[in-house]
C-alpha positions in Angstrom: 19.2 -2.0 49.6 20.7 -0.5 46.8 21.5 -3.8 44.9 17.9 -5.3 45.3 16.9 -1.9 43.9 19.1 -2.0 40.9 18.1 -5.6 40.3 14.4 -4.5 40.1 15.0 -1.6 38.0 16.9 -3.8 35.6 14.1 -6.3 35.4 11.8 -3.2 34.6 13.7 -1.9 32.1 14.3 -5.3 30.3 10.4 -5.8 30.5 9.8 -2.5 29.1 12.2 -3.1 26.3 10.5 -6.5 25.4 7.1 -4.8 25.4 8.3 -2.2 23.1 9.8 -4.7 20.8 6.5 -6.7 20.8 4.7 -3.5 20.0 7.0 -3.0 17.0 6.8 -6.6 15.8 3.2 -6.5 15.9 3.0 -3.8 13.5 4.7 -5.8 10.9 3.0 -9.1 11.7 -0.6 -7.4 11.5 0.5 -6.0 8.2 1.5 -9.3 6.8 -1.2 -11.5 8.3 -3.9 -9.1 7.1 -3.1 -10.2 3.3 -4.0 -13.7 4.1 -7.5 -12.6 5.4 -7.7 -10.2 2.5 -7.1 -12.9 -0.1 -10.2 -14.5 0.8 -12.3 -11.4 0.4 -10.6 -10.6 -2.8 -11.4 -14.1 -4.2 -14.9 -13.6 -3.3 -14.8 -10.0 -5.2 -13.6 -11.7 -8.2 -16.7 -13.8 -8.1 -18.8 -10.8 -8.4 -19.6 -9.9 -4.5 -19.2 -6.2 -3.9 -17.6 -4.5 -0.9 -16.6 -7.9 0.7 -15.3 -6.9 4.1 -12.2 -9.1 5.1 -13.5 -9.1 8.9 -16.7 -8.1 10.3 -15.8 -4.8 11.8 -13.7 -3.6 8.9 -14.5 -0.4 7.3 -12.7 -1.3 4.1 -12.7 -3.9 1.5 -10.7 -5.0 -1.4 -10.7 -3.1 -4.8 -7.9 -4.5 -6.6 -4.6 -6.3 -6.6 -1.2 -4.8 -7.2 1.6 -6.9 -8.6 5.2 -5.9 -9.5 6.8 -8.9 -11.1 10.5 -7.9 -11.0 10.0 -7.3 -7.0 7.8 -10.2 -6.4 5.3 -7.9 -4.9 1.7 -9.1 -4.5 -0.8 -7.0 -2.6 -4.5 -6.5 -2.1 -5.6 -2.8 -2.7 -8.1 -1.5 -0.2 -10.9 1.2 -0.6 -10.0 4.5 1.3 -6.7 5.4 2.3 -7.2 6.4 6.1 -4.9 5.4 8.9 -6.9 2.3 9.8 -6.8 1.0 6.2 -3.1 1.6 5.7 -2.3 -0.7 8.6 -3.5 -3.6 6.7 -2.5 -2.7 3.0 -2.1 0.0 0.4 -5.3 2.1 0.2 -6.8 3.9 -2.7 -7.1 7.7 -2.4 -10.9 8.4 -2.9 -10.5 11.8 -4.5 -8.7 9.8 -7.4 -10.2 7.7 -10.2 -10.8 4.1 -9.3 -8.5 1.4 -10.4 -9.4 0.3 -14.0 -11.0 3.5 -15.1 -9.7 6.3 -17.2 -7.9 8.9 -15.3 -5.1 9.1 -12.3 -5.3 6.6 -9.8 -3.5 7.3 -6.3 -2.6 4.5 -4.1 -0.7 5.3 -0.7 1.0 2.9 1.6 3.4 3.1 4.6 7.1 3.4 3.8 8.1 0.8 6.4 5.6 -2.0 5.4 3.6 -2.4 2.2 5.2 0.2 0.2 8.7 -0.2 1.3 9.4 -1.9 -2.1 9.0 1.6 -3.7 12.5 2.4 -2.8 13.9 -0.3 -5.2 11.5 0.4 -8.2 13.0 2.0 -11.3 11.9 3.9 -14.3 10.7 1.2 -16.8 9.6 -1.1 -14.3 6.2 -2.9 -15.0 3.4 -2.6 -12.5 0.2 -4.8 -12.9 -3.2 -4.0 -11.5 -5.9 -6.6 -11.6 -9.4 -5.3 -11.2 -12.7 -6.8 -9.7 -13.9 -8.0 -13.0 -10.6 -10.0 -13.5 -9.1 -7.7 -16.3 -5.8 -6.5 -15.9 -4.0 -3.2 -16.7 -0.4 -3.0 -17.3 1.6 -0.1 -16.3 5.2 1.2 -17.0 6.9 3.6 -14.7 7.7 7.0 -16.2 8.9 9.0 -13.3 10.0 8.8 -9.7 10.1 11.7 -7.5 10.6 13.2 -3.9 8.4 16.1 -3.3 7.2 18.3 -0.3 3.7 17.7 0.7 3.3 21.2 1.7 4.4 22.5 -1.8 3.2 19.9 -4.2 0.0 18.6 -5.8 -0.8 15.8 -7.7 -2.7 16.8 -10.7 -5.8 14.5 -11.6 -5.7 13.7 -15.5 -9.0 12.4 -16.7 -7.8 11.8 -20.1 -5.1 9.2 -19.7 -4.7 6.1 -17.4 -2.1 7.1 -15.0 -1.2 5.2 -11.7 0.4 7.2 -8.9 2.0 5.2 -5.9 2.8 7.5 -2.8 4.5 6.8 0.5 6.5 8.9 3.1 10.3 9.6 2.7 12.9 9.0 3.7 12.4 5.3 4.2 14.6 4.9 7.1 13.3 7.9 9.0 13.3 7.4 12.6 10.2 9.4 13.3 7.1 9.7 11.4 5.4 12.8 10.2 7.6 14.4 7.8 6.4 16.3 4.8 8.4 14.6 2.3 6.8 12.1 0.1 8.1 9.6 -2.5 6.1 9.4 -5.5 6.1 6.8 -8.3 4.3 7.6 -11.6 3.4 5.1 -14.1 1.2 5.2 -17.3 -1.0 2.3 -18.6 0.6 0.6 -21.8 -2.7 -0.3 -23.3 -6.4 -0.5 -22.2 -7.5 -3.3 -19.7 -7.5 -6.7 -21.2 -8.5 -10.3 -20.4 -6.5 -11.8 -17.5 -5.5 -14.8 -19.6 -2.9 -12.4 -21.1 -0.9 -11.9 -18.1 -0.1 -14.4 -15.3 -1.6 -13.3 -12.2 -0.7 -15.7 -9.2 -3.4 -17.5 -7.3 -4.0 -17.3 -3.8 -6.0 16.3 0.2 -5.4 13.7 -1.8 -5.0 15.6 -4.9 -2.5 17.5 -2.5 0.0 15.2 -0.8 
């Protein structure tokens, strides 16, 4: 009687383990596969369409393209940085300046998917933002900080063009929900200019 029970229990544990593994893998697959669907919506945006939803039930749409040449990063930036949006790509914090306008633009992303690359950025690295009108803004990283979300605010500067990338910290945390944030601050090198000058491959929250 004991042996069949143990076999059944073992089978149940294996099945549970496979299910949990599948759930974890789905998070990563969803994050990657969504980018392919977003590419089409972004291409339509570049043609002049507004608020192009990547799928019919989406409550977000592409508002920019984020590239980091040294890291080989190429991501579609989405409107609104809520939980649903961040499952599919980095999101724009609506309290901040929209990408391409003068001011402080804040983009958020998950530390274990789209914004994992933040860990490997260095001061002096270049970040490129492509805007819906096809113009480009080139940024240079000025500072990288680890801050406590309960004690730190991001000051919105409306006089200069800043880009702030934010994700949770530490990157290898086992459980989510900590108060630490990894903050990368970059400054625009020059005003936005025509896309022909830079190769672009085809294809609360002022308070952290």
